[in-house]
mmCIF file of the N, C-alpha and C atoms, coordinates in Angstrom:
data_MODEL
# 
_entry.id   MODEL 
# 
loop_
_atom_site.group_PDB 
_atom_site.id 
_atom_site.type_symbol 
_atom_site.label_atom_id 
_atom_site.label_alt_id 
_atom_site.label_comp_id 
_atom_site.label_asym_id 
_atom_site.label_entity_id 
_atom_site.label_seq_id 
_atom_site.pdbx_PDB_ins_code 
_atom_site.Cartn_x 
_atom_site.Cartn_y 
_atom_site.Cartn_z 
_atom_site.occupancy 
_atom_site.B_iso_or_equiv 
_atom_site.pdbx_formal_charge 
_atom_site.auth_seq_id 
_atom_site.auth_comp_id 
_atom_site.auth_asym_id 
_atom_site.auth_atom_id 
_atom_site.pdbx_PDB_model_num 
ATOM 1   N N  . MET A 1 1  ? 35.425 56.944 -44.439 1.00 0.00 ? 1  MET A N  1 
ATOM 2   C CA . MET A 1 1  ? 36.337 57.734 -43.793 1.00 0.00 ? 1  MET A CA 1 
ATOM 3   C C  . MET A 1 1  ? 35.398 58.598 -42.937 1.00 0.00 ? 1  MET A C  1 
ATOM 4   N N  . LEU A 1 2  ? 36.612 58.495 -41.088 1.00 0.00 ? 2  LEU A N  1 
ATOM 5   C CA . LEU A 1 2  ? 35.286 60.124 -40.129 1.00 0.00 ? 2  LEU A CA 1 
ATOM 6   C C  . LEU A 1 2  ? 35.563 61.217 -41.104 1.00 0.00 ? 2  LEU A C  1 
ATOM 7   N N  . CYS A 1 3  ? 34.313 62.600 -40.804 1.00 0.00 ? 3  CYS A N  1 
ATOM 8   C CA . CYS A 1 3  ? 34.481 63.343 -41.292 1.00 0.00 ? 3  CYS A CA 1 
ATOM 9   C C  . CYS A 1 3  ? 35.311 64.489 -40.486 1.00 0.00 ? 3  CYS A C  1 
ATOM 10  N N  . PRO A 1 4  ? 36.356 65.437 -41.798 1.00 0.00 ? 4  PRO A N  1 
ATOM 11  C CA . PRO A 1 4  ? 36.770 65.891 -40.846 1.00 0.00 ? 4  PRO A CA 1 
ATOM 12  C C  . PRO A 1 4  ? 36.339 67.245 -40.330 1.00 0.00 ? 4  PRO A C  1 
ATOM 13  N N  . LEU A 1 5  ? 35.324 67.258 -41.029 1.00 0.00 ? 5  LEU A N  1 
ATOM 14  C CA . LEU A 1 5  ? 34.336 68.888 -40.488 1.00 0.00 ? 5  LEU A CA 1 
ATOM 15  C C  . LEU A 1 5  ? 32.896 68.006 -39.755 1.00 0.00 ? 5  LEU A C  1 
ATOM 16  N N  . PRO A 1 6  ? 33.567 67.828 -39.167 1.00 0.00 ? 6  PRO A N  1 
ATOM 17  C CA . PRO A 1 6  ? 32.036 67.255 -38.149 1.00 0.00 ? 6  PRO A CA 1 
ATOM 18  C C  . PRO A 1 6  ? 31.036 68.131 -37.517 1.00 0.00 ? 6  PRO A C  1 
ATOM 19  N N  . GLY A 1 7  ? 29.369 67.953 -38.725 1.00 0.00 ? 7  GLY A N  1 
ATOM 20  C CA . GLY A 1 7  ? 28.292 68.747 -37.998 1.00 0.00 ? 7  GLY A CA 1 
ATOM 21  C C  . GLY A 1 7  ? 28.767 70.526 -39.585 1.00 0.00 ? 7  GLY A C  1 
ATOM 22  N N  . LYS A 1 8  ? 30.223 71.000 -40.328 1.00 0.00 ? 8  LYS A N  1 
ATOM 23  C CA . LYS A 1 8  ? 30.266 71.193 -40.797 1.00 0.00 ? 8  LYS A CA 1 
ATOM 24  C C  . LYS A 1 8  ? 29.893 70.822 -42.691 1.00 0.00 ? 8  LYS A C  1 
ATOM 25  N N  . CYS A 1 9  ? 29.439 69.379 -43.099 1.00 0.00 ? 9  CYS A N  1 
ATOM 26  C CA . CYS A 1 9  ? 30.244 68.882 -44.125 1.00 0.00 ? 9  CYS A CA 1 
ATOM 27  C C  . CYS A 1 9  ? 28.785 69.484 -44.528 1.00 0.00 ? 9  CYS A C  1 
ATOM 28  N N  . MET A 1 10 ? 28.326 69.194 -45.673 1.00 0.00 ? 10 MET A N  1 
ATOM 29  C CA . MET A 1 10 ? 26.728 68.118 -46.234 1.00 0.00 ? 10 MET A CA 1 
ATOM 30  C C  . MET A 1 10 ? 26.303 66.784 -46.646 1.00 0.00 ? 10 MET A C  1 
ATOM 31  N N  . HIS A 1 11 ? 28.149 66.085 -46.859 1.00 0.00 ? 11 HIS A N  1 
ATOM 32  C CA . HIS A 1 11 ? 28.445 65.266 -46.240 1.00 0.00 ? 11 HIS A CA 1 
ATOM 33  C C  . HIS A 1 11 ? 28.734 64.110 -44.782 1.00 0.00 ? 11 HIS A C  1 
ATOM 34  N N  . ASP A 1 12 ? 28.260 64.647 -44.348 1.00 0.00 ? 12 ASP A N  1 
ATOM 35  C CA . ASP A 1 12 ? 28.754 64.067 -42.620 1.00 0.00 ? 12 ASP A CA 1 
ATOM 36  C C  . ASP A 1 12 ? 26.916 63.422 -42.592 1.00 0.00 ? 12 ASP A C  1 
ATOM 37  N N  . GLU A 1 13 ? 26.860 62.031 -41.941 1.00 0.00 ? 13 GLU A N  1 
ATOM 38  C CA . GLU A 1 13 ? 26.042 61.361 -41.714 1.00 0.00 ? 13 GLU A CA 1 
ATOM 39  C C  . GLU A 1 13 ? 25.711 61.524 -40.323 1.00 0.00 ? 13 GLU A C  1 
ATOM 40  N N  . PHE A 1 14 ? 25.965 62.717 -40.059 1.00 0.00 ? 14 PHE A N  1 
ATOM 41  C CA . PHE A 1 14 ? 25.796 62.164 -38.081 1.00 0.00 ? 14 PHE A CA 1 
ATOM 42  C C  . PHE A 1 14 ? 23.995 61.860 -38.201 1.00 0.00 ? 14 PHE A C  1 
ATOM 43  N N  . ILE A 1 15 ? 23.372 62.877 -38.850 1.00 0.00 ? 15 ILE A N  1 
ATOM 44  C CA . ILE A 1 15 ? 22.045 63.078 -38.001 1.00 0.00 ? 15 ILE A CA 1 
ATOM 45  C C  . ILE A 1 15 ? 21.073 61.686 -38.835 1.00 0.00 ? 15 ILE A C  1 
ATOM 46  N N  . ARG A 1 16 ? 21.615 60.518 -39.642 1.00 0.00 ? 16 ARG A N  1 
ATOM 47  C CA . ARG A 1 16 ? 21.236 59.117 -40.487 1.00 0.00 ? 16 ARG A CA 1 
ATOM 48  C C  . ARG A 1 16 ? 21.516 58.858 -39.215 1.00 0.00 ? 16 ARG A C  1 
ATOM 49  N N  . THR A 1 17 ? 22.699 58.988 -39.178 1.00 0.00 ? 17 THR A N  1 
ATOM 50  C CA . THR A 1 17 ? 23.807 57.069 -38.299 1.00 0.00 ? 17 THR A CA 1 
ATOM 51  C C  . THR A 1 17 ? 24.175 57.358 -37.269 1.00 0.00 ? 17 THR A C  1 
ATOM 52  N N  . GLY A 1 18 ? 24.459 58.709 -36.984 1.00 0.00 ? 18 GLY A N  1 
ATOM 53  C CA . GLY A 1 18 ? 25.007 59.191 -35.397 1.00 0.00 ? 18 GLY A CA 1 
ATOM 54  C C  . GLY A 1 18 ? 26.624 58.805 -35.710 1.00 0.00 ? 18 GLY A C  1 
ATOM 55  N N  . VAL A 1 19 ? 27.158 58.715 -36.464 1.00 0.00 ? 19 VAL A N  1 
ATOM 56  C CA . VAL A 1 19 ? 28.331 58.787 -36.569 1.00 0.00 ? 19 VAL A CA 1 
ATOM 57  C C  . VAL A 1 19 ? 28.840 60.038 -37.557 1.00 0.00 ? 19 VAL A C  1 
ATOM 58  N N  . HIS A 1 20 ? 30.091 60.275 -36.684 1.00 0.00 ? 20 HIS A N  1 
ATOM 59  C CA . HIS A 1 20 ? 30.492 61.371 -38.473 1.00 0.00 ? 20 HIS A CA 1 
ATOM 60  C C  . HIS A 1 20 ? 31.324 60.520 -39.035 1.00 0.00 ? 20 HIS A C  1 
ATOM 61  N N  . PHE A 1 21 ? 30.657 60.569 -40.376 1.00 0.00 ? 21 PHE A N  1 
ATOM 62  C CA . PHE A 1 21 ? 30.725 60.061 -41.430 1.00 0.00 ? 21 PHE A CA 1 
ATOM 63  C C  . PHE A 1 21 ? 30.567 60.383 -43.197 1.00 0.00 ? 21 PHE A C  1 
ATOM 64  N N  . CYS A 1 22 ? 31.820 60.047 -43.761 1.00 0.00 ? 22 CYS A N  1 
ATOM 65  C CA . CYS A 1 22 ? 31.495 61.026 -45.188 1.00 0.00 ? 22 CYS A CA 1 
ATOM 66  C C  . CYS A 1 22 ? 30.873 60.314 -46.193 1.00 0.00 ? 22 CYS A C  1 
ATOM 67  N N  . SER A 1 23 ? 29.398 60.485 -46.707 1.00 0.00 ? 23 SER A N  1 
ATOM 68  C CA . SER A 1 23 ? 29.019 59.814 -47.274 1.00 0.00 ? 23 SER A CA 1 
ATOM 69  C C  . SER A 1 23 ? 29.325 59.773 -48.638 1.00 0.00 ? 23 SER A C  1 
ATOM 70  N N  . ALA A 1 24 ? 29.677 60.731 -49.052 1.00 0.00 ? 24 ALA A N  1 
ATOM 71  C CA . ALA A 1 24 ? 30.452 60.710 -50.594 1.00 0.00 ? 24 ALA A CA 1 
ATOM 72  C C  . ALA A 1 24 ? 31.449 60.129 -50.864 1.00 0.00 ? 24 ALA A C  1 
ATOM 73  N N  . PRO A 1 25 ? 31.526 59.822 -52.008 1.00 0.00 ? 25 PRO A N  1 
ATOM 74  C CA . PRO A 1 25 ? 32.602 58.708 -52.467 1.00 0.00 ? 25 PRO A CA 1 
ATOM 75  C C  . PRO A 1 25 ? 33.781 59.419 -52.552 1.00 0.00 ? 25 PRO A C  1 
ATOM 76  N N  . ARG A 1 26 ? 34.513 60.303 -52.969 1.00 0.00 ? 26 ARG A N  1 
ATOM 77  C CA . ARG A 1 26 ? 35.677 60.358 -52.168 1.00 0.00 ? 26 ARG A CA 1 
ATOM 78  C C  . ARG A 1 26 ? 35.476 61.695 -51.475 1.00 0.00 ? 26 ARG A C  1 
ATOM 79  N N  . CYS A 1 27 ? 36.594 61.958 -50.497 1.00 0.00 ? 27 CYS A N  1 
ATOM 80  C CA . CYS A 1 27 ? 35.446 62.898 -49.710 1.00 0.00 ? 27 CYS A CA 1 
ATOM 81  C C  . CYS A 1 27 ? 36.536 64.288 -49.870 1.00 0.00 ? 27 CYS A C  1 
ATOM 82  N N  . PRO A 1 28 ? 35.225 65.453 -49.859 1.00 0.00 ? 28 PRO A N  1 
ATOM 83  C CA . PRO A 1 28 ? 36.403 66.622 -51.033 1.00 0.00 ? 28 PRO A CA 1 
ATOM 84  C C  . PRO A 1 28 ? 37.417 67.222 -49.416 1.00 0.00 ? 28 PRO A C  1 
ATOM 85  N N  . HIS A 1 29 ? 37.413 66.966 -48.590 1.00 0.00 ? 29 HIS A N  1 
ATOM 86  C CA . HIS A 1 29 ? 37.818 67.446 -47.614 1.00 0.00 ? 29 HIS A CA 1 
ATOM 87  C C  . HIS A 1 29 ? 39.092 67.183 -47.728 1.00 0.00 ? 29 HIS A C  1 
ATOM 88  N N  . ALA A 1 30 ? 39.749 65.912 -48.393 1.00 0.00 ? 30 ALA A N  1 
ATOM 89  C CA . ALA A 1 30 ? 40.714 64.847 -47.804 1.00 0.00 ? 30 ALA A CA 1 
ATOM 90  C C  . ALA A 1 30 ? 42.344 65.494 -47.125 1.00 0.00 ? 30 ALA A C  1 
ATOM 91  N N  . ARG A 1 31 ? 43.131 66.803 -47.484 1.00 0.00 ? 31 ARG A N  1 
ATOM 92  C CA . ARG A 1 31 ? 43.344 67.696 -47.289 1.00 0.00 ? 31 ARG A CA 1 
ATOM 93  C C  . ARG A 1 31 ? 43.825 67.990 -45.852 1.00 0.00 ? 31 ARG A C  1 
ATOM 94  N N  . LEU A 1 32 ? 42.295 68.211 -45.928 1.00 0.00 ? 32 LEU A N  1 
ATOM 95  C CA . LEU A 1 32 ? 42.137 67.882 -43.863 1.00 0.00 ? 32 LEU A CA 1 
ATOM 96  C C  . LEU A 1 32 ? 42.315 66.842 -43.279 1.00 0.00 ? 32 LEU A C  1 
ATOM 97  N N  . VAL A 1 33 ? 42.468 65.444 -43.510 1.00 0.00 ? 33 VAL A N  1 
ATOM 98  C CA . VAL A 1 33 ? 41.951 65.045 -43.146 1.00 0.00 ? 33 VAL A CA 1 
ATOM 99  C C  . VAL A 1 33 ? 43.501 64.360 -43.315 1.00 0.00 ? 33 VAL A C  1 
ATOM 100 N N  . ARG A 1 34 ? 43.635 64.040 -44.249 1.00 0.00 ? 34 ARG A N  1 
ATOM 101 C CA . ARG A 1 34 ? 45.644 64.573 -44.139 1.00 0.00 ? 34 ARG A CA 1 
ATOM 102 C C  . ARG A 1 34 ? 46.336 64.760 -42.764 1.00 0.00 ? 34 ARG A C  1 
ATOM 103 N N  . MET A 1 35 ? 46.600 66.358 -43.786 1.00 0.00 ? 35 MET A N  1 
ATOM 104 C CA . MET A 1 35 ? 47.367 67.533 -42.747 1.00 0.00 ? 35 MET A CA 1 
ATOM 105 C C  . MET A 1 35 ? 46.328 66.978 -40.925 1.00 0.00 ? 35 MET A C  1 
ATOM 106 N N  . ALA A 1 36 ? 45.592 66.248 -40.399 1.00 0.00 ? 36 ALA A N  1 
ATOM 107 C CA . ALA A 1 36 ? 45.666 65.940 -39.307 1.00 0.00 ? 36 ALA A CA 1 
ATOM 108 C C  . ALA A 1 36 ? 45.724 64.546 -38.454 1.00 0.00 ? 36 ALA A C  1 
ATOM 109 N N  . LEU A 1 37 ? 46.142 63.853 -39.604 1.00 0.00 ? 37 LEU A N  1 
ATOM 110 C CA . LEU A 1 37 ? 46.684 62.521 -39.429 1.00 0.00 ? 37 LEU A CA 1 
ATOM 111 C C  . LEU A 1 37 ? 48.164 63.118 -39.499 1.00 0.00 ? 37 LEU A C  1 
ATOM 112 N N  . GLY A 1 38 ? 48.390 63.646 -40.369 1.00 0.00 ? 38 GLY A N  1 
ATOM 113 C CA . GLY A 1 38 ? 50.186 63.946 -40.095 1.00 0.00 ? 38 GLY A CA 1 
ATOM 114 C C  . GLY A 1 38 ? 50.471 64.765 -38.777 1.00 0.00 ? 38 GLY A C  1 
ATOM 115 N N  . GLU A 1 39 ? 49.660 66.003 -37.841 1.00 0.00 ? 39 GLU A N  1 
ATOM 116 C CA . GLU A 1 39 ? 49.647 66.377 -36.533 1.00 0.00 ? 39 GLU A CA 1 
ATOM 117 C C  . GLU A 1 39 ? 49.997 64.797 -35.666 1.00 0.00 ? 39 GLU A C  1 
ATOM 118 N N  . GLN A 1 40 ? 48.700 64.402 -35.708 1.00 0.00 ? 40 GLN A N  1 
ATOM 119 C CA . GLN A 1 40 ? 48.539 62.947 -35.334 1.00 0.00 ? 40 GLN A CA 1 
ATOM 120 C C  . GLN A 1 40 ? 49.829 62.352 -35.190 1.00 0.00 ? 40 GLN A C  1 
ATOM 121 N N  . ILE A 1 41 ? 50.237 61.639 -36.082 1.00 0.00 ? 41 ILE A N  1 
ATOM 122 C CA . ILE A 1 41 ? 51.511 61.169 -36.139 1.00 0.00 ? 41 ILE A CA 1 
ATOM 123 C C  . ILE A 1 41 ? 53.136 61.828 -35.614 1.00 0.00 ? 41 ILE A C  1 
ATOM 124 N N  . GLN A 1 42 ? 53.273 63.427 -36.224 1.00 0.00 ? 42 GLN A N  1 
ATOM 125 C CA . GLN A 1 42 ? 53.693 63.559 -35.717 1.00 0.00 ? 42 GLN A CA 1 
ATOM 126 C C  . GLN A 1 42 ? 53.928 63.805 -33.738 1.00 0.00 ? 42 GLN A C  1 
ATOM 127 N N  . ALA A 1 43 ? 52.664 64.636 -33.761 1.00 0.00 ? 43 ALA A N  1 
ATOM 128 C CA . ALA A 1 43 ? 52.289 64.376 -32.067 1.00 0.00 ? 43 ALA A CA 1 
ATOM 129 C C  . ALA A 1 43 ? 53.232 63.173 -31.663 1.00 0.00 ? 43 ALA A C  1 
ATOM 130 N N  . ILE A 1 44 ? 52.917 62.634 -31.804 1.00 0.00 ? 44 ILE A N  1 
ATOM 131 C CA . ILE A 1 44 ? 53.385 61.104 -31.288 1.00 0.00 ? 44 ILE A CA 1 
ATOM 132 C C  . ILE A 1 44 ? 55.502 61.006 -31.300 1.00 0.00 ? 44 ILE A C  1 
ATOM 133 N N  . CYS A 1 45 ? 55.818 61.535 -32.788 1.00 0.00 ? 45 CYS A N  1 
ATOM 134 C CA . CYS A 1 45 ? 56.755 60.977 -33.526 1.00 0.00 ? 45 CYS A CA 1 
ATOM 135 C C  . CYS A 1 45 ? 57.921 61.717 -31.864 1.00 0.00 ? 45 CYS A C  1 
ATOM 136 N N  . ARG A 1 46 ? 57.012 63.070 -31.550 1.00 0.00 ? 46 ARG A N  1 
ATOM 137 C CA . ARG A 1 46 ? 57.128 64.796 -31.273 1.00 0.00 ? 46 ARG A CA 1 
ATOM 138 C C  . ARG A 1 46 ? 58.264 63.372 -29.764 1.00 0.00 ? 46 ARG A C  1 
ATOM 139 N N  . LYS A 1 47 ? 58.148 62.329 -29.552 1.00 0.00 ? 47 LYS A N  1 
ATOM 140 C CA . LYS A 1 47 ? 57.599 61.872 -27.874 1.00 0.00 ? 47 LYS A CA 1 
ATOM 141 C C  . LYS A 1 47 ? 59.135 61.287 -28.124 1.00 0.00 ? 47 LYS A C  1 
ATOM 142 N N  . GLU A 1 48 ? 59.758 61.330 -27.417 1.00 0.00 ? 48 GLU A N  1 
ATOM 143 C CA . GLU A 1 48 ? 60.987 60.610 -26.785 1.00 0.00 ? 48 GLU A CA 1 
ATOM 144 C C  . GLU A 1 48 ? 60.880 59.763 -26.652 1.00 0.00 ? 48 GLU A C  1 
ATOM 145 N N  . GLN A 1 49 ? 60.243 58.917 -25.407 1.00 0.00 ? 49 GLN A N  1 
ATOM 146 C CA . GLN A 1 49 ? 59.428 57.100 -24.819 1.00 0.00 ? 49 GLN A CA 1 
ATOM 147 C C  . GLN A 1 49 ? 58.326 57.457 -26.173 1.00 0.00 ? 49 GLN A C  1 
ATOM 148 N N  . ARG A 1 50 ? 58.623 56.005 -26.145 1.00 0.00 ? 50 ARG A N  1 
ATOM 149 C CA . ARG A 1 50 ? 56.648 55.164 -26.938 1.00 0.00 ? 50 ARG A CA 1 
ATOM 150 C C  . ARG A 1 50 ? 56.249 54.899 -25.526 1.00 0.00 ? 50 ARG A C  1 
ATOM 151 N N  . THR A 1 51 ? 54.780 54.514 -25.516 1.00 0.00 ? 51 THR A N  1 
ATOM 152 C CA . THR A 1 51 ? 54.018 52.999 -25.390 1.00 0.00 ? 51 THR A CA 1 
ATOM 153 C C  . THR A 1 51 ? 54.015 51.879 -26.694 1.00 0.00 ? 51 THR A C  1 
ATOM 154 N N  . GLU A 1 52 ? 53.956 51.543 -25.681 1.00 0.00 ? 52 GLU A N  1 
ATOM 155 C CA . GLU A 1 52 ? 53.439 49.867 -26.292 1.00 0.00 ? 52 GLU A CA 1 
ATOM 156 C C  . GLU A 1 52 ? 52.246 50.467 -27.561 1.00 0.00 ? 52 GLU A C  1 
ATOM 157 N N  . ALA A 1 53 ? 51.135 51.078 -26.743 1.00 0.00 ? 53 ALA A N  1 
ATOM 158 C CA . ALA A 1 53 ? 50.127 51.673 -27.325 1.00 0.00 ? 53 ALA A CA 1 
ATOM 159 C C  . ALA A 1 53 ? 49.950 52.212 -28.459 1.00 0.00 ? 53 ALA A C  1 
ATOM 160 N N  . GLU A 1 54 ? 51.096 53.458 -27.752 1.00 0.00 ? 54 GLU A N  1 
ATOM 161 C CA . GLU A 1 54 ? 51.480 54.683 -29.116 1.00 0.00 ? 54 GLU A CA 1 
ATOM 162 C C  . GLU A 1 54 ? 52.734 54.331 -29.949 1.00 0.00 ? 54 GLU A C  1 
ATOM 163 N N  . GLU A 1 55 ? 52.779 53.214 -30.122 1.00 0.00 ? 55 GLU A N  1 
ATOM 164 C CA . GLU A 1 55 ? 53.652 52.299 -31.644 1.00 0.00 ? 55 GLU A CA 1 
ATOM 165 C C  . GLU A 1 55 ? 52.697 52.238 -32.309 1.00 0.00 ? 55 GLU A C  1 
ATOM 166 N N  . ARG A 1 56 ? 51.678 50.928 -31.122 1.00 0.00 ? 56 ARG A N  1 
ATOM 167 C CA . ARG A 1 56 ? 50.079 50.711 -32.554 1.00 0.00 ? 56 ARG A CA 1 
ATOM 168 C C  . ARG A 1 56 ? 49.131 51.991 -33.132 1.00 0.00 ? 56 ARG A C  1 
ATOM 169 N N  . GLN A 1 57 ? 48.861 53.494 -32.309 1.00 0.00 ? 57 GLN A N  1 
ATOM 170 C CA . GLN A 1 57 ? 48.504 53.585 -32.631 1.00 0.00 ? 57 GLN A CA 1 
ATOM 171 C C  . GLN A 1 57 ? 48.851 54.789 -33.825 1.00 0.00 ? 57 GLN A C  1 
ATOM 172 N N  . LEU A 1 58 ? 50.944 54.762 -33.695 1.00 0.00 ? 58 LEU A N  1 
ATOM 173 C CA . LEU A 1 58 ? 51.110 54.883 -34.356 1.00 0.00 ? 58 LEU A CA 1 
ATOM 174 C C  . LEU A 1 58 ? 51.378 55.066 -36.514 1.00 0.00 ? 58 LEU A C  1 
ATOM 175 N N  . GLU A 1 59 ? 51.697 53.077 -35.886 1.00 0.00 ? 59 GLU A N  1 
ATOM 176 C CA . GLU A 1 59 ? 51.632 52.312 -37.326 1.00 0.00 ? 59 GLU A CA 1 
ATOM 177 C C  . GLU A 1 59 ? 49.781 52.625 -37.786 1.00 0.00 ? 59 GLU A C  1 
ATOM 178 N N  . ARG A 1 60 ? 49.126 52.433 -36.860 1.00 0.00 ? 60 ARG A N  1 
ATOM 179 C CA . ARG A 1 60 ? 47.807 52.253 -37.566 1.00 0.00 ? 60 ARG A CA 1 
ATOM 180 C C  . ARG A 1 60 ? 47.667 54.341 -38.123 1.00 0.00 ? 60 ARG A C  1 
ATOM 181 N N  . LEU A 1 61 ? 48.241 55.206 -37.886 1.00 0.00 ? 61 LEU A N  1 
ATOM 182 C CA . LEU A 1 61 ? 47.212 56.305 -38.040 1.00 0.00 ? 61 LEU A CA 1 
ATOM 183 C C  . LEU A 1 61 ? 48.603 56.373 -39.204 1.00 0.00 ? 61 LEU A C  1 
ATOM 184 N N  . LYS A 1 62 ? 50.222 56.020 -39.885 1.00 0.00 ? 62 LYS A N  1 
ATOM 185 C CA . LYS A 1 62 ? 50.529 55.682 -41.373 1.00 0.00 ? 62 LYS A CA 1 
ATOM 186 C C  . LYS A 1 62 ? 49.225 55.215 -41.136 1.00 0.00 ? 62 LYS A C  1 
ATOM 187 N N  . LYS A 1 63 ? 49.003 54.297 -41.683 1.00 0.00 ? 63 LYS A N  1 
ATOM 188 C CA . LYS A 1 63 ? 48.233 53.339 -42.595 1.00 0.00 ? 63 LYS A CA 1 
ATOM 189 C C  . LYS A 1 63 ? 46.825 54.177 -43.822 1.00 0.00 ? 63 LYS A C  1 
ATOM 190 N N  . GLU A 1 64 ? 46.824 54.328 -42.587 1.00 0.00 ? 64 GLU A N  1 
ATOM 191 C CA . GLU A 1 64 ? 45.391 54.818 -42.552 1.00 0.00 ? 64 GLU A CA 1 
ATOM 192 C C  . GLU A 1 64 ? 45.948 56.897 -43.290 1.00 0.00 ? 64 GLU A C  1 
ATOM 193 N N  . TYR A 1 65 ? 46.686 57.117 -43.292 1.00 0.00 ? 65 TYR A N  1 
ATOM 194 C CA . TYR A 1 65 ? 47.760 57.577 -43.418 1.00 0.00 ? 65 TYR A CA 1 
ATOM 195 C C  . TYR A 1 65 ? 48.369 58.137 -45.466 1.00 0.00 ? 65 TYR A C  1 
ATOM 196 N N  . ALA A 1 66 ? 48.945 56.073 -45.320 1.00 0.00 ? 66 ALA A N  1 
ATOM 197 C CA . ALA A 1 66 ? 49.172 56.449 -46.649 1.00 0.00 ? 66 ALA A CA 1 
ATOM 198 C C  . ALA A 1 66 ? 47.339 56.110 -48.039 1.00 0.00 ? 66 ALA A C  1 
ATOM 199 N N  . ARG A 1 67 ? 46.471 55.411 -46.460 1.00 0.00 ? 67 ARG A N  1 
ATOM 200 C CA . ARG A 1 67 ? 44.979 55.267 -47.500 1.00 0.00 ? 67 ARG A CA 1 
ATOM 201 C C  . ARG A 1 67 ? 44.393 56.668 -48.409 1.00 0.00 ? 67 ARG A C  1 
ATOM 202 N N  . THR A 1 68 ? 44.772 57.472 -47.305 1.00 0.00 ? 68 THR A N  1 
ATOM 203 C CA . THR A 1 68 ? 44.178 58.788 -48.027 1.00 0.00 ? 68 THR A CA 1 
ATOM 204 C C  . THR A 1 68 ? 44.981 58.999 -49.096 1.00 0.00 ? 68 THR A C  1 
ATOM 205 N N  . LEU A 1 69 ? 46.118 58.883 -48.352 1.00 0.00 ? 69 LEU A N  1 
ATOM 206 C CA . LEU A 1 69 ? 47.340 59.839 -50.454 1.00 0.00 ? 69 LEU A CA 1 
ATOM 207 C C  . LEU A 1 69 ? 46.903 58.820 -51.565 1.00 0.00 ? 69 LEU A C  1 
ATOM 208 N N  . LEU A 1 70 ? 46.494 57.762 -51.033 1.00 0.00 ? 70 LEU A N  1 
ATOM 209 C CA . LEU A 1 70 ? 46.067 56.649 -51.996 1.00 0.00 ? 70 LEU A CA 1 
ATOM 210 C C  . LEU A 1 70 ? 45.004 57.209 -53.153 1.00 0.00 ? 70 LEU A C  1 
ATOM 211 N N  . GLU A 1 71 ? 43.761 57.278 -52.111 1.00 0.00 ? 71 GLU A N  1 
ATOM 212 C CA . GLU A 1 71 ? 42.494 57.302 -52.513 1.00 0.00 ? 71 GLU A CA 1 
ATOM 213 C C  . GLU A 1 71 ? 42.103 58.413 -53.598 1.00 0.00 ? 71 GLU A C  1 
ATOM 214 N N  . SER A 1 72 ? 42.799 59.699 -52.605 1.00 0.00 ? 72 SER A N  1 
ATOM 215 C CA . SER A 1 72 ? 43.691 61.596 -53.233 1.00 0.00 ? 72 SER A CA 1 
ATOM 216 C C  . SER A 1 72 ? 43.495 61.360 -54.663 1.00 0.00 ? 72 SER A C  1 
ATOM 217 N N  . GLY A 1 73 ? 44.559 59.998 -55.580 1.00 0.00 ? 73 GLY A N  1 
ATOM 218 C CA . GLY A 1 73 ? 44.537 60.413 -56.808 1.00 0.00 ? 73 GLY A CA 1 
ATOM 219 C C  . GLY A 1 73 ? 46.323 60.424 -56.882 1.00 0.00 ? 73 GLY A C  1 
# 
């Protein structure tokens, strides 16, 4: 999972991998990830007309949001 606090979290693997990735088995900031995903989903849903790419992105974000809910318990 991408790190929701890039450069600020002790589990951010950027120094080692070059990517802001969470090395924790379970992200301690999962709530922040869900909030960010929810905001992105809402931003797309507010649009009256969406492109095909936005529809694909919306479906991907919804799946990611559902996965974070399952992972959090």
